[in-house]
C-alpha positions in Angstrom: 4.0 -85.8 -42.4 2.3 -83.8 -39.4 4.2 -81.7 -37.0 2.2 -79.7 -34.2 3.9 -76.4 -33.8 3.2 -74.5 -30.6 3.6 -70.5 -31.2 4.4 -68.0 -28.6 1.9 -65.2 -28.0 4.2 -62.6 -29.6 4.4 -64.4 -32.9 0.6 -65.3 -33.0 -0.3 -62.2 -35.2 1.3 -64.4 -37.9 -1.0 -67.4 -37.3 -4.3 -65.6 -37.0 -4.1 -65.9 -33.1 -3.6 -69.7 -33.3 -1.7 -71.2 -30.2 -0.6 -74.1 -32.3 -0.5 -74.9 -35.9 0.2 -78.2 -38.3 3.4 -78.0 -40.4 5.4 -80.2 -42.3 9.1 -81.0 -43.3 12.0 -83.3 -42.5 14.0 -80.8 -40.7 13.4 -77.7 -38.5 14.6 -75.5 -41.5 12.2 -77.4 -44.0 9.4 -77.1 -41.2 9.8 -73.4 -41.0 9.6 -72.9 -44.8 6.5 -74.7 -44.8 5.0 -72.5 -42.1 6.1 -69.4 -43.8 4.3 -70.4 -47.0 1.2 -70.4 -44.9 1.9 -67.8 -42.5 3.8 -65.1 -44.2 6.5 -63.1 -42.1 7.0 -65.8 -39.6 10.1 -67.4 -41.0 12.1 -63.9 -40.7 11.5 -63.8 -36.9 12.8 -67.2 -36.1 16.0 -67.5 -38.8 18.8 -65.0 -39.2 19.8 -65.0 -42.8 22.8 -62.9 -42.1 24.2 -65.6 -39.7 24.0 -68.6 -42.0 20.2 -69.5 -41.9 20.8 -70.1 -38.0 18.2 -69.4 -35.2 18.1 -65.9 -34.1 19.9 -65.4 -31.0 16.9 -65.0 -28.9 14.5 -67.5 -30.1 14.5 -71.0 -28.4 13.3 -74.1 -30.5 12.4 -77.3 -28.7 11.9 -80.8 -30.5 9.8 -83.0 -28.1 11.3 -80.9 -25.0 14.9 -80.8 -26.2 16.7 -77.8 -27.2 17.5 -78.0 -31.0 20.8 -75.9 -30.2 21.9 -78.9 -28.7 21.0 -81.1 -31.7 21.4 -80.2 -35.0 19.9 -76.8 -34.9 17.8 -76.0 -37.9 19.1 -79.1 -39.6 17.6 -81.3 -36.6 15.7 -84.2 -38.5 11.9 -84.3 -37.8 9.5 -87.3 -37.7 5.9 -87.8 -38.1 4.0 -86.7 -35.0 6.6 -84.5 -33.5 6.0 -81.5 -31.4 7.9 -78.3 -32.1 7.7 -75.4 -29.3 8.9 -71.9 -30.2 9.7 -69.7 -27.4 11.1 -66.4 -27.3 14.2 -66.1 -24.8 13.2 -63.7 -21.9 15.9 -61.6 -20.0 15.6 -59.5 -17.0 15.2 -59.9 -13.4 16.5 -57.7 -10.4 19.3 -55.2 -11.1 
């Protein structure tokens, strides 16, 4: 099963500068584990193990343009050909 994963600039050090990588897995959690096997260290930037292996607070993950937090989080099911986008949350603005 091939899943395209779009990587934000801040995490591209883990993917040798690649903007997108291929991964596999039947859930978001399995996909992240697969990415970790080829891009060591990336999973720790995405998953908070101290909070039940949930997404880190300031990481947004989209499955085909839908926020996985409004689906099943890291248990969200994947199918062949899906596209996953990882985006760091951005804060700031005018004070």
